[in-house]
C-alpha positions in Angstrom: 32.5 -160.5 44.5 30.2 -163.3 45.8 28.3 -162.1 48.9 29.7 -165.2 50.8 33.2 -164.1 49.9 32.7 -160.7 51.1 31.3 -162.0 54.4 34.3 -164.2 54.8 36.7 -161.4 54.3 35.0 -159.1 56.6 34.9 -161.8 59.4 38.7 -162.2 58.9 39.3 -158.5 59.1 37.2 -158.3 62.2 39.3 -160.9 63.9 42.4 -158.7 63.5 43.4 -157.4 66.9 43.0 -153.6 67.2 44.5 -151.0 69.4 48.0 -152.4 69.6 50.7 -150.0 70.9 54.4 -149.8 69.9 56.6 -151.6 72.5 58.9 -149.2 74.4 62.7 -149.6 74.9 63.5 -151.2 71.5 66.2 -149.1 70.1 67.9 -151.7 68.3 67.3 -151.6 64.5 66.1 -155.1 63.2 65.0 -156.5 60.0 61.4 -157.3 59.1 62.3 -160.9 59.5 63.7 -160.4 62.9 60.6 -158.4 63.9 58.2 -160.9 62.5 59.8 -163.8 64.3 60.1 -162.1 67.7 56.7 -160.9 67.4 55.3 -164.3 66.8 57.3 -165.8 69.6 55.7 -163.2 71.9 52.0 -164.2 71.0 51.9 -167.2 68.7 48.0 -167.6 69.5 47.3 -164.2 67.8 48.8 -164.8 64.4 46.5 -162.4 62.7 47.9 -159.4 64.7 48.9 -156.5 62.2 52.6 -155.8 61.9 52.2 -152.5 60.0 51.4 -149.2 61.8 48.4 -147.6 59.9 50.3 -144.2 60.2 53.7 -145.6 59.3 55.2 -145.2 55.9 54.7 -148.0 53.5 57.5 -150.7 53.8 58.5 -149.9 57.4 57.6 -152.4 60.0 57.0 -151.2 63.4 57.1 -153.2 66.6 53.9 -153.9 68.2 52.8 -155.5 71.6 50.5 -158.1 70.0 49.7 -159.3 73.6 47.4 -156.2 73.7 44.7 -157.0 71.2 40.9 -156.6 70.6 38.7 -159.4 69.2 35.0 -159.1 68.2 32.3 -160.8 70.3 29.8 -163.0 68.5 26.8 -160.9 67.4 24.1 -162.8 69.4 26.1 -162.2 72.5 26.6 -158.6 71.7 22.8 -158.1 71.3 22.1 -159.5 74.6 24.8 -157.7 76.5 23.6 -154.3 75.0 20.1 -155.1 75.8 20.8 -156.6 79.3 23.4 -154.2 80.6 22.2 -150.9 78.8 18.4 -151.7 78.8 18.0 -150.7 75.2 16.2 -152.4 72.3 17.9 -153.0 69.0 15.5 -151.0 66.9 13.8 -147.7 67.7 10.2 -147.6 66.4 7.2 -146.0 67.7 5.4 -149.4 68.1 8.3 -151.0 70.2 7.7 -151.2 73.8 10.3 -151.2 76.7 12.3 -154.4 76.4 12.2 -157.0 79.0 15.5 -158.3 80.5 15.6 -161.7 82.2 18.5 -161.9 84.6 19.9 -163.9 87.4 19.3 -162.8 91.1 22.2 -161.2 92.8 22.9 -164.4 94.9 22.7 -166.6 91.8 25.1 -164.4 89.9 27.6 -164.4 92.8 27.2 -168.1 93.0 28.3 -168.5 89.5 31.4 -166.5 89.9 32.4 -168.2 93.2 31.5 -171.6 91.9 34.0 -171.2 89.0 36.6 -170.1 91.4 36.0 -173.1 93.5 36.6 -175.5 90.6 39.8 -173.7 89.8 41.1 -174.1 93.4 40.0 -177.7 93.3 42.0 -178.3 90.3 45.1 -176.6 91.7 44.7 -178.4 95.0 44.6 -181.9 93.7 47.4 -181.2 91.2 49.7 -180.1 94.0 52.2 -182.6 95.6 50.9 -184.1 98.8 53.8 -182.8 100.8 53.1 -179.2 99.6 49.4 -179.6 100.5 50.1 -180.3 104.1 52.6 -177.5 104.5 51.4 -174.6 106.5 52.7 -172.0 104.0 50.3 -173.6 101.3 47.0 -173.0 103.3 46.8 -169.4 102.0 46.0 -170.7 98.5 42.9 -172.2 99.9 41.7 -168.7 100.9 39.6 -166.5 98.7 40.2 -162.7 98.8 37.4 -160.2 98.3 37.8 -156.5 98.1 35.0 -153.9 97.6 36.2 -150.4 96.3 33.5 -147.7 97.0 35.4 -145.1 95.0 35.4 -147.0 91.8 32.3 -149.1 92.6 34.2 -152.3 91.8 34.0 -155.8 93.5 37.1 -158.0 93.2 37.2 -161.7 93.9 40.5 -163.4 93.8 41.5 -167.1 94.0 44.9 -168.7 93.7 43.5 -171.7 91.9 44.6 -173.3 88.4 44.0 -170.1 86.5 43.6 -169.9 82.6 45.9 -169.7 79.8 45.4 -167.2 76.9 43.6 -169.8 74.8 41.3 -170.7 77.7 40.4 -166.9 77.8 39.7 -166.7 74.3 37.9 -170.0 73.9 35.8 -169.9 77.2 35.2 -166.2 77.8 35.7 -164.7 74.3 32.9 -166.8 72.9 30.1 -167.4 75.5 27.3 -169.7 75.0 25.2 -167.1 73.1 27.9 -167.3 70.3 26.4 -170.6 69.4 23.0 -169.3 69.1 21.1 -167.9 65.9 21.9 -164.3 64.8 18.2 -163.5 64.9 18.7 -161.2 67.9 16.7 -161.1 71.1 13.9 -163.6 71.9 10.2 -162.8 71.0 7.7 -163.8 73.6 5.6 -165.6 71.1 8.6 -167.6 69.7 8.3 -166.5 66.1 11.9 -166.2 65.7 12.5 -169.7 66.8 13.4 -172.1 63.8 11.0 -174.7 62.6 11.6 -178.4 63.1 14.4 -179.5 60.8 15.6 -175.9 60.0 19.2 -175.0 60.9 19.1 -172.2 63.2 22.5 -170.9 62.1 21.7 -171.0 58.4 21.2 -167.3 57.4 21.6 -167.9 53.7 19.0 -165.8 51.8 16.6 -168.0 49.7 16.8 -165.4 46.9 20.6 -166.0 46.3 21.1 -168.2 43.1 24.0 -169.0 41.0 24.9 -166.4 38.2 24.4 -169.2 35.6 20.9 -169.8 36.7 20.0 -166.1 36.8 21.3 -165.8 33.2 19.2 -168.7 32.0 15.8 -167.4 33.7 16.4 -163.8 32.8 14.2 -163.8 29.7 11.5 -165.8 31.4 11.4 -163.4 34.3 11.1 -160.4 32.0 8.0 -162.0 30.4 6.4 -162.8 33.7 7.4 -159.5 35.5 4.1 -157.5 35.0 2.0 -160.3 36.1 4.3 -161.0 39.2 4.2 -157.5 40.3 0.4 -157.3 40.2 0.1 -160.5 42.1 2.7 -159.3 44.8 0.8 -156.0 45.2 -2.6 -157.9 45.8 -1.0 -160.2 48.3 0.6 -157.3 50.2 -2.6 -155.4 50.3 -4.4 -158.5 51.8 -1.7 -159.2 54.4 -1.7 -155.6 55.5 -5.4 -155.7 56.0 -5.2 -159.0 57.9 -2.4 -157.7 60.1 -4.4 -154.6 61.0 -7.6 -156.6 61.9 -5.6 -159.2 63.9 -2.9 -156.9 65.5 -0.9 -158.9 68.1 0.7 -156.7 70.7 2.9 -159.5 72.0 5.0 -159.3 68.8 6.3 -155.9 69.9 7.7 -156.9 73.2 11.4 -157.6 73.1 12.8 -160.1 75.6 16.5 -160.3 76.4 17.2 -163.7 78.1 20.5 -163.2 79.9 20.2 -166.1 82.3 22.9 -168.7 82.9 21.1 -171.3 80.7 21.3 -168.8 77.7 24.5 -166.9 77.9 26.5 -168.8 80.5 27.4 -168.1 84.0 30.1 -165.5 83.4 28.1 -163.2 81.3 24.9 -163.8 83.3 26.8 -162.5 86.3 28.0 -159.5 84.2 24.4 -158.7 83.2 23.0 -159.1 86.7 25.8 -157.3 88.8 27.7 -154.8 86.5 28.5 -152.8 83.5 31.9 -154.1 82.8 34.2 -156.9 84.0 38.0 -157.6 83.9 39.5 -161.0 84.5 43.4 -161.2 85.5 44.5 -164.7 85.4 47.7 -166.7 85.5 48.2 -170.3 84.7 51.3 -172.2 85.6 51.6 -173.0 81.9 51.4 -169.3 80.6 51.9 -165.7 81.6 49.5 -163.3 83.3 46.8 -162.0 80.9 43.9 -159.5 81.5 40.6 -160.1 79.7 38.1 -157.3 79.9 34.6 -156.4 78.2 32.0 -153.7 78.8 32.0 -150.3 80.5 35.0 -150.3 82.9 35.5 -146.4 82.9 33.3 -143.5 82.9 34.6 -142.4 79.4 33.8 -145.7 77.6 31.4 -145.6 74.7 28.2 -147.5 75.5 27.7 -148.2 71.8 30.9 -150.0 71.2 31.7 -151.4 74.7 30.1 -154.7 74.2 31.3 -155.1 70.5 34.5 -156.7 71.5 36.8 -158.0 74.2 40.3 -157.0 75.1 43.0 -159.3 76.0 46.5 -158.1 77.0 49.7 -159.2 78.9 50.7 -156.4 81.3 54.2 -157.8 81.9 57.0 -159.2 79.8 56.9 -162.9 78.9 58.0 -165.0 81.8 57.7 -162.4 84.4 57.1 -163.5 88.1 54.1 -162.3 90.1 55.7 -161.1 93.3 55.4 -158.3 95.5 58.8 -156.9 94.4 57.5 -156.9 90.9 54.6 -154.6 91.7 51.8 -157.1 92.6 51.5 -155.8 96.1 47.7 -155.1 96.3 45.4 -157.2 98.4 43.5 -158.5 95.4 46.4 -159.1 93.1 47.3 -162.6 91.8 50.7 -163.9 93.0 52.5 -167.0 92.7 52.2 -169.7 90.0 48.6 -169.4 89.2 45.4 -167.8 90.1 42.4 -165.5 88.9 41.1 -162.2 90.0 37.7 -161.2 88.7 36.8 -157.4 88.9 33.4 -156.3 88.1 32.3 -152.7 88.0 28.9 -152.8 89.8 25.7 -151.3 88.4 23.4 -149.2 90.4 21.1 -152.1 91.5 23.9 -154.1 92.8 25.2 -151.1 94.7 21.8 -150.5 96.2 21.7 -154.1 97.2 24.9 -153.5 99.3 27.5 -155.4 97.4 30.1 -152.7 98.3 29.5 -153.6 102.0 32.1 -156.1 103.0 30.0 -157.0 106.0 27.1 -158.0 104.0 29.4 -159.7 101.5 30.9 -161.9 104.3 27.5 -163.2 105.0 27.0 -164.2 101.4 30.3 -165.8 100.9 30.1 -167.8 104.2 27.0 -169.5 102.7 28.5 -170.1 99.4 31.5 -171.7 100.9 30.1 -173.6 103.8 30.2 -176.9 102.0 33.8 -176.5 100.9 37.2 -176.6 102.8 38.2 -173.2 101.7 38.0 -169.8 103.5 37.5 -166.3 102.6 39.3 -163.0 103.6 38.4 -159.3 103.0 40.5 -156.4 102.5 39.2 -154.5 105.6 39.7 -157.6 108.0 43.1 -156.3 109.1 45.1 -159.3 107.7 45.7 -157.8 104.3 49.7 -157.6 104.8 49.8 -161.2 106.0 47.8 -162.3 102.8 50.1 -160.2 100.6 53.3 -161.8 101.9 51.8 -165.4 102.0 53.0 -166.1 98.5 56.6 -165.4 99.2 56.5 -167.6 102.3 55.0 -170.3 100.0 58.0 -170.1 97.6 60.4 -170.4 100.3 58.6 -173.5 101.7 58.6 -175.1 98.2 62.4 -174.3 97.9 62.9 -176.1 101.2 61.1 -179.1 100.2 63.1 -179.4 97.0 66.5 -178.6 98.8 65.9 -179.7 102.5 69.2 -178.9 104.0 70.6 -176.7 101.4 74.4 -176.9 100.9 75.4 -179.6 103.4 72.8 -182.0 102.3 73.6 -181.2 98.7 77.1 -182.6 99.1 75.6 -185.6 100.9 73.3 -186.0 97.9 76.3 -185.9 95.6 77.9 -188.9 97.5 74.6 -190.9 97.3 74.3 -190.1 93.5 77.9 -191.1 92.8 77.2 -194.5 94.5 74.2 -195.0 92.4 76.1 -194.0 89.2 79.1 -196.3 89.9 76.5 -199.2 90.3 75.5 -198.6 86.7 78.7 -197.8 85.0 78.8 -201.4 83.5 75.3 -201.1 82.1 75.5 -202.4 78.5 72.6 -200.1 77.6 74.5 -197.0 77.8 75.8 -195.1 74.8 79.3 -195.5 73.3 79.6 -191.7 73.2 80.1 -189.5 76.1 77.4 -187.0 77.0 79.7 -184.0 75.9 80.1 -185.6 72.6 76.5 -186.5 72.0 75.5 -182.9 73.1 76.9 -181.5 69.9 74.1 -183.2 68.0 71.2 -183.1 70.6 68.7 -180.5 69.7 67.5 -178.1 72.3 63.9 -178.7 73.5 61.5 -176.5 71.9 59.8 -173.8 74.0 56.0 -173.4 74.2 56.1 -170.4 71.6 58.2 -172.5 69.3 55.8 -175.3 69.4 53.1 -173.0 68.3 55.2 -172.1 65.3 56.0 -175.7 64.7 52.1 -176.3 64.2 52.1 -173.5 61.6 55.0 -175.2 59.6 53.4 -178.7 59.9 50.1 -177.3 58.6 51.7 -175.5 55.7 53.6 -178.7 54.6 50.5 -180.7 55.0 48.6 -178.6 52.6 51.6 -178.4 50.2 52.0 -180.5 47.3 55.5 -179.3 46.4 57.3 -182.7 45.6 54.3 -183.8 43.5 54.6 -180.7 41.2 58.4 -180.6 40.8 59.7 -184.2 41.0 58.3 -185.2 37.6 59.6 -185.0 34.0 59.7 -181.6 32.4 60.4 -180.8 28.7 63.1 -178.3 29.8 65.2 -177.5 32.9 63.9 -174.0 32.8 60.3 -175.0 33.2 61.2 -177.2 36.2 63.2 -174.2 37.8 60.1 -172.0 37.2 57.8 -174.6 39.0 60.4 -174.9 41.9 60.5 -171.1 42.2 56.8 -170.9 42.2 56.2 -173.5 44.8 58.9 -172.2 47.2 57.8 -168.7 47.0 54.2 -169.7 47.6 55.2 -171.5 50.9 57.2 -168.4 52.1 54.4 -166.1 51.3 51.9 -168.4 53.0 54.0 -168.4 56.3 54.2 -164.7 56.3 50.6 -164.2 55.5 49.5 -166.5 58.2 51.3 -164.4 60.7 50.5 -161.0 59.2 48.0 -160.4 56.4 49.3 -156.9 55.5 53.0 -158.1 55.6 52.0 -160.9 53.3 50.3 -158.6 50.8 53.4 -156.4 50.8 55.6 -159.4 50.2 53.3 -160.5 47.3 53.8 -157.1 45.6 57.4 -156.4 46.5 58.8 -160.1 46.2 61.6 -159.1 48.5 62.1 -162.4 50.5 65.3 -161.4 51.9 63.6 -159.0 54.2 62.4 -161.9 56.2 65.5 -164.2 55.9 65.8 -164.6 59.7 62.2 -165.4 60.1 62.2 -168.2 57.5 65.4 -169.7 58.7 64.0 -169.9 62.3 60.8 -171.3 61.3 62.4 -174.0 59.2 65.0 -174.6 62.0 62.2 -175.3 64.6 60.7 -178.0 62.2 64.0 -179.6 61.5 64.9 -179.7 65.2 61.5 -181.1 66.1 62.1 -183.9 63.5 65.5 -184.9 64.7 64.2 -185.1 68.3 61.2 -187.2 67.2 62.2 -189.2 64.0 59.0 -191.2 64.1 56.9 -187.9 63.5 56.4 -185.6 60.5 57.4 -188.4 58.2 55.4 -187.0 55.1 55.7 -183.3 56.0 59.5 -183.6 56.7 60.1 -185.2 53.4 58.4 -182.3 51.4 60.0 -179.8 53.7 63.5 -181.0 53.2 63.1 -181.2 49.5 61.8 -177.8 49.3 64.8 -176.6 51.4 67.2 -178.6 49.1 65.8 -176.7 46.1 65.9 -173.4 47.8 69.7 -173.6 48.6 70.5 -174.9 45.0 72.5 -172.5 42.7 69.5 -172.2 40.2 67.1 -170.9 42.9 69.0 -169.4 45.8 70.0 -166.2 43.7 66.4 -165.5 42.9 65.4 -165.7 46.7 68.3 -163.4 47.6 69.0 -165.3 50.9 69.8 -168.8 52.3 67.0 -170.7 54.0 69.6 -173.1 55.8 70.3 -172.2 59.4 72.3 -174.2 62.0 70.4 -176.5 64.4 70.2 -175.2 67.9 72.0 -177.9 69.9 72.7 -178.3 73.7 76.3 -178.0 73.0 76.1 -174.8 71.0 73.6 -173.1 73.5 76.0 -174.0 76.5 79.0 -172.8 74.5 77.4 -169.5 73.9 76.6 -169.2 77.6 80.1 -170.4 78.8 78.6 -173.4 80.5 80.3 -176.3 78.8 81.7 -177.5 82.0 78.2 -178.7 82.9 78.6 -181.5 80.3 81.8 -182.8 81.9 80.4 -183.0 85.5 80.3 -186.4 87.0 76.6 -186.0 87.9 75.5 -185.4 84.3 74.8 -189.1 83.7 72.6 -189.3 86.7 70.8 -186.2 86.1 69.8 -187.1 82.5 69.2 -190.8 82.8 65.8 -192.2 82.0 64.3 -194.2 84.8 63.2 -197.6 83.4 61.2 -200.2 85.2 63.2 -203.3 84.0 61.8 -205.6 86.8 62.8 -203.3 89.6 61.0 -203.0 92.8 59.0 -199.8 93.7 61.6 -198.8 96.3 64.4 -199.1 93.8 62.6 -197.0 91.2 61.7 -194.4 93.9 65.4 -194.3 95.0 66.6 -193.7 91.3 63.9 -190.9 91.0 65.2 -189.0 94.0 68.8 -189.4 92.9 68.0 -188.0 89.5 66.1 -185.0 91.2 68.8 -184.3 93.5 71.5 -184.4 90.6 69.4 -181.9 88.7 69.1 -179.5 91.7 72.9 -179.7 92.4 73.8 -179.0 88.8 71.4 -176.2 88.5 72.8 -174.5 91.6 76.4 -175.3 90.7 76.5 -173.9 87.2 73.9 -171.1 87.3 75.4 -167.7 86.3 74.2 -164.3 85.0 74.3 -165.7 81.5 73.1 -169.1 82.2 69.9 -169.3 84.4 68.7 -172.4 86.2 65.9 -172.7 83.9 68.1 -172.8 81.0 70.2 -175.5 82.7 67.0 -177.4 83.3 66.1 -177.2 79.8 69.5 -178.5 78.6 69.5 -181.5 81.1 66.0 -182.5 80.0 67.0 -182.2 76.3 69.7 -184.7 76.8 67.2 -186.8 78.8 65.0 -186.7 75.8 67.9 -188.1 73.9 68.5 -190.9 76.4 64.7 -191.6 76.2 65.0 -192.0 72.5 68.0 -194.3 72.6 66.4 -196.5 75.2 63.1 -196.9 73.4 64.8 -197.7 70.2 67.7 -199.8 71.3 65.8 -201.7 73.9 64.0 -203.9 71.3 67.3 -204.6 69.6 69.0 -205.6 72.7 66.2 -207.9 73.6 66.3 -209.5 70.1 70.0 -210.1 70.6 69.4 -211.6 73.8 66.7 -213.8 72.4 69.3 -215.0 69.8 72.2 -215.7 72.2 69.7 -217.5 74.8 67.8 -219.7 72.3 70.5 -220.5 69.8 74.2 -221.3 69.7 76.8 -220.9 67.0 78.6 -224.2 67.8 75.6 -226.2 68.7 72.6 -227.2 66.4 69.3 -228.4 68.0 67.2 -230.8 66.0 64.7 -228.9 63.6 66.2 -225.7 64.6 69.2 -225.3 62.2 69.6 -221.7 60.9 71.4 -222.8 57.8 70.0 -221.4 54.6 70.6 -222.4 50.8 70.3 -219.9 48.0 67.1 -220.6 46.0 65.2 -222.4 48.8 62.3 -220.4 50.3 63.3 -217.2 48.6 66.7 -217.1 50.1 69.6 -215.5 48.0 72.3 -216.5 50.4 73.9 -219.8 51.4 75.0 -219.9 55.0 75.8 -222.7 57.5 74.1 -222.6 60.9 77.2 -220.9 62.4 77.6 -218.3 59.6 73.9 -217.4 59.7 74.1 -217.1 63.4 76.9 -214.5 63.3 75.3 -212.9 60.3 72.2 -212.2 62.2 74.2 -211.2 65.3 76.4 -208.8 63.5 73.5 -207.2 61.6 71.5 -206.6 64.8 74.7 -205.2 66.4 75.2 -202.8 63.4 71.6 -201.6 63.7 72.1 -200.9 67.5 75.2 -198.8 66.8 73.5 -197.0 64.1 70.6 -196.1 66.4 73.1 -195.1 69.1 74.6 -192.5 66.7 71.2 -191.5 65.0 71.2 -187.9 66.1 74.8 -187.4 64.6 73.9 -189.4 61.4 70.8 -187.1 61.2 72.9 -183.9 61.3 75.2 -185.3 58.8 72.3 -186.4 56.6 71.0 -182.9 56.6 74.4 -181.2 55.8 74.5 -183.5 52.8 70.8 -182.9 51.6 71.2 -179.1 52.0 74.7 -179.0 50.5 75.2 -175.9 48.2 78.0 -177.6 46.4 76.9 -181.1 46.0 73.6 -181.1 43.9 71.4 -183.9 43.0 69.9 -185.3 39.8 66.4 -186.5 39.2 66.4 -190.0 38.1 63.9 -192.9 37.4 65.5 -195.5 39.7 62.9 -198.2 39.1 60.9 -196.9 42.2 59.6 -193.8 40.5 61.4 -190.4 40.1 64.0 -190.0 43.0 66.6 -187.4 43.8 70.1 -189.1 43.6 72.7 -187.3 45.5 76.0 -188.1 46.9 76.3 -188.1 50.6 80.0 -187.7 51.7 79.4 -186.8 55.4 76.9 -189.5 56.1 79.0 -192.0 54.2 82.0 -191.2 56.2 80.0 -191.4 59.5 78.6 -194.9 58.4 82.1 -196.2 57.7 83.2 -195.2 61.2 80.2 -197.1 62.7 80.8 -200.1 60.5 84.6 -200.2 61.4 83.6 -200.1 65.1 81.1 -203.0 64.8 83.5 -205.3 62.9 86.1 -204.7 65.5 83.6 -205.9 68.2 82.4 -209.1 66.4 84.7 -212.0 66.0 84.5 -212.0 62.1 82.6 -210.2 59.4 80.2 -212.3 57.4 78.9 -210.9 54.0 79.4 -207.8 52.1 80.4 -204.5 53.7 79.2 -202.3 50.8 77.2 -199.2 52.0 74.8 -198.1 49.4 74.3 -194.4 49.4 73.8 -192.0 46.4 72.8 -194.8 43.9 69.5 -196.4 42.7 69.3 -198.5 45.9 69.6 -195.6 48.3 69.2 -192.4 46.3 70.1 -189.9 49.0 70.8 -189.4 52.7 67.0 -188.9 53.6 66.2 -192.3 52.2 69.1 -193.9 54.1 68.3 -192.3 57.4 64.5 -193.0 57.1 65.4 -196.7 56.7 67.1 -197.1 60.0 64.4 -195.2 61.8 62.3 -198.2 60.9 64.3 -200.8 63.0 62.2 -200.4 66.0 59.0 -200.6 64.0 60.3 -204.2 62.8 61.5 -205.5 66.1 59.0 -204.0 68.7 56.0 -206.0 67.5 58.1 -209.3 67.7 59.2 -208.4 71.2 55.8 -207.4 72.2 54.2 -210.7 70.9 56.8 -212.9 72.8 56.4 -211.0 76.0 52.5 -210.7 75.9 52.0 -214.3 75.0 53.1 -215.5 78.3 51.0 -213.0 80.1 47.9 -213.9 78.3 48.5 -217.5 78.7 48.7 -217.0 82.6 45.5 -215.1 82.7 43.4 -217.2 80.4 43.5 -221.0 80.6 41.6 -221.4 77.3 44.3 -219.6 75.4 46.9 -221.6 77.1 45.2 -224.7 76.0 44.9 -223.5 72.5 48.5 -222.8 72.4 49.4 -226.2 73.7 47.2 -228.1 71.4 47.8 -226.0 68.2 51.4 -225.0 68.6 53.0 -227.4 70.8 53.3 -225.3 73.9 54.4 -221.8 74.9 58.2 -222.4 74.7 57.8 -224.2 71.3 55.8 -221.4 69.7 58.1 -218.9 71.0 61.2 -220.6 69.6 59.4 -221.3 66.2 58.8 -217.4 65.9 62.5 -216.7 66.5 63.7 -219.5 64.4 61.9 -218.3 61.4 62.9 -214.7 62.0 66.6 -215.4 62.4 66.6 -217.7 59.4 64.3 -215.9 57.0 64.7 -212.2 58.0 68.4 -212.4 57.2 68.4 -214.6 54.1 69.5 -211.8 51.6 66.2 -211.6 49.8 66.5 -207.9 49.2 67.6 -207.8 45.5 68.7 -209.8 42.5 72.6 -209.9 43.1 75.0 -210.0 45.9 76.3 -206.5 45.2 73.1 -204.5 45.2 71.6 -206.2 48.3 71.7 -209.6 49.6 74.3 -209.5 52.4 75.3 -205.7 52.0 74.6 -203.2 54.6 71.4 -201.9 53.0 70.3 -205.5 52.0 70.1 -206.7 55.5 67.3 -204.1 56.3 65.5 -205.0 53.0 65.5 -208.8 53.9 63.9 -207.9 57.3 61.1 -205.9 55.6 60.6 -208.6 53.3 60.0 -211.0 56.2 57.6 -208.6 57.7 55.6 -208.4 54.5 55.2 -212.2 54.6 54.1 -212.5 58.2 50.4 -213.1 57.7 51.4 -216.2 55.6 53.2 -217.7 58.6 51.6 -220.5 60.6 52.1 -218.5 63.8 50.4 -215.3 62.5 47.3 -215.9 64.7 49.6 -215.8 67.8 50.6 -212.1 66.7 47.0 -211.3 66.3 46.2 -212.6 69.6 48.7 -210.6 71.4 47.5 -207.4 69.9 49.5 -207.0 66.7 48.1 -204.4 64.2 51.1 -203.8 61.9 54.7 -203.1 61.5 54.3 -199.4 60.3 52.5 -196.7 62.1 50.7 -193.7 60.6 52.7 -192.2 57.9 53.2 -188.7 59.2 
């Protein structure tokens, strides 16, 4: 094994958390997949946590509390902490003198700790709502709490600032500034260990390491020169030893440990100056309470290993509240949404300076806080009980601000909301489907832990080249099946190994994938749910993922895996049905509680009123439908999942509605303006259809209306498309469709859903122009994924056009030179705007999508193809400079 590889493996093993203990109270027997998924959900930021007990029998997975983990500290920091805290040199030789430790003074060390706390409180204060800042119950958060314990010789400093997440602890405190330094150890007074100019201080590669091939080539020459080299080396060694004895420099023997702030950062500088160990208990509003500890915190700790690593643990279950009732009843405890408590075990020098005397500490803290608006309280001041109960009073005040007059005003708010809802009942931008019907296909918002797992799946599919490997010609079907199975199992093993190295190795040897069936289904369901909620994301990764799952459920692969990777999507309707909360979806306030507040030329007062109406509706629904099975937070998540759907519909339907408005405003079916006739003739300017002005007008109008209705039903269509793609009964065939090798598969569910949409649109328009053929499962649209991906591109086509037309007027108002250019070169603002619309409505719907009427032209799929064809020719249009002038960069975004 190469030396570099050995180092890499050792470093990975060193990063595995140690000291995990089995979680209590888990009597339910679960599979390894259930355990692996729940373990990852508990602590997704520690994916290397071992799942196997070292003492457990092979093949039996034991549950661990992965939130209690130990990670190694960087070696340079370990050396300085050992030397600084323990006053010991790294080597024991007769010539070595007593090491020299450079520390901060006591006042400077306290200033570092208090300075960090001040920054945290500043961040919390300015992030708080203005109404809450002025409330008397909020003022306790601006007070620091200090407690000196003479029995344990510890000093605790507590602030209720912004706090830190688990990631912040690892990245900020778990590394330290010394982790970026060279591994050469403590400083030498004469600077011999400092790198020369141009030399990389982190490069520890031995100059004697060469490639094996080079060693083989020079082996014979080395043997011939060996005798001479040995003689020369012995002579040089003797000369160097003589010179060293004659010019002995005592400065070389003096070890210097520079543990000041500029070298190791304020946190570790304070530790070296004041104590032997430190513990940080911190809570961010975005994460749970975590405890970070390093050093000698108890008399029984081993000084030789105390500074090798740091420990990070979550003392309570995920989502636990920090209240007095939950056990956080000490003066120095963190309570409420956020805060940090730093507890340092003082060394003898700090004790001798009086840091256990709260009277002396008060003088120091008053000086440190004199330039701020914050105060300080001490545990022996007689106000401990008031400080402990202050957080509960703050929560009550916050509840009063959200619901000022409780039930009576809640009913009045309902009346106000209903008035607001009735005012918007005729809004044409609303969906055709009810909220209850749409909720069946609206995915539930991902939680924080699920988002962490999403990143793992995304990274896996980014590195995967599955479709490139399997979607190509093979000599036999057996060879392709073998390649499919190899690619699928590689991805499955990779997901397990990324979460637990030992479990991954066991899976590699046993190849029992069914043991982790629940884990795999959950991971893939999270990625699929995220894609449905965000169709513009994961474009490349999702394609590879869905094709991999398509193969995994096929009759030729599924028996080898021993389980099905397909699981149902967690929708809002399904979740509420399980919690007996479906009545929420039928409430008359649901529309107001889930609507997206859009500007749309509204005044600031109107927008503020709509925001308040929405907030009141959400509060009323949470209070009305909360039960033991359905918590207010879960109701909140469901409401905002529906709001996400409304946001998607607005952002994707608004450009279509605006283009339809441009068509009906600037053109008329029964009136033809001079030089603006929309009529087209097949064969002229690339057109493949022949339409009169009136026929082309209705053709464009009904095409846009169809696109709008498809976008309106996009989530349902996506659910149907996945059902077709992952069908175990309807398989695909790999064919060369003229656009490369494609998976051609029939799509009965998606086709049926599209027929319903088409029928609805045909009933709304006066008459239907062109073909009503829906291509799906043929060489034009090979499968449901190709179909659904086409219509997610509609906003990408129309948004740049709408943006150009809207921004052109703005820049002309701001810049007189641009207005003059538009007037001289394009005939004025209104003319260039109508020229752009005229060219789009005429050329983007001319059937220039294929060679015949049936395959494209006026068919459902051909209308989209014609629009893309117009987009590809935009740079040849005379008004292309206008697009560039208004910020146009392209019709398609980054392909991800």
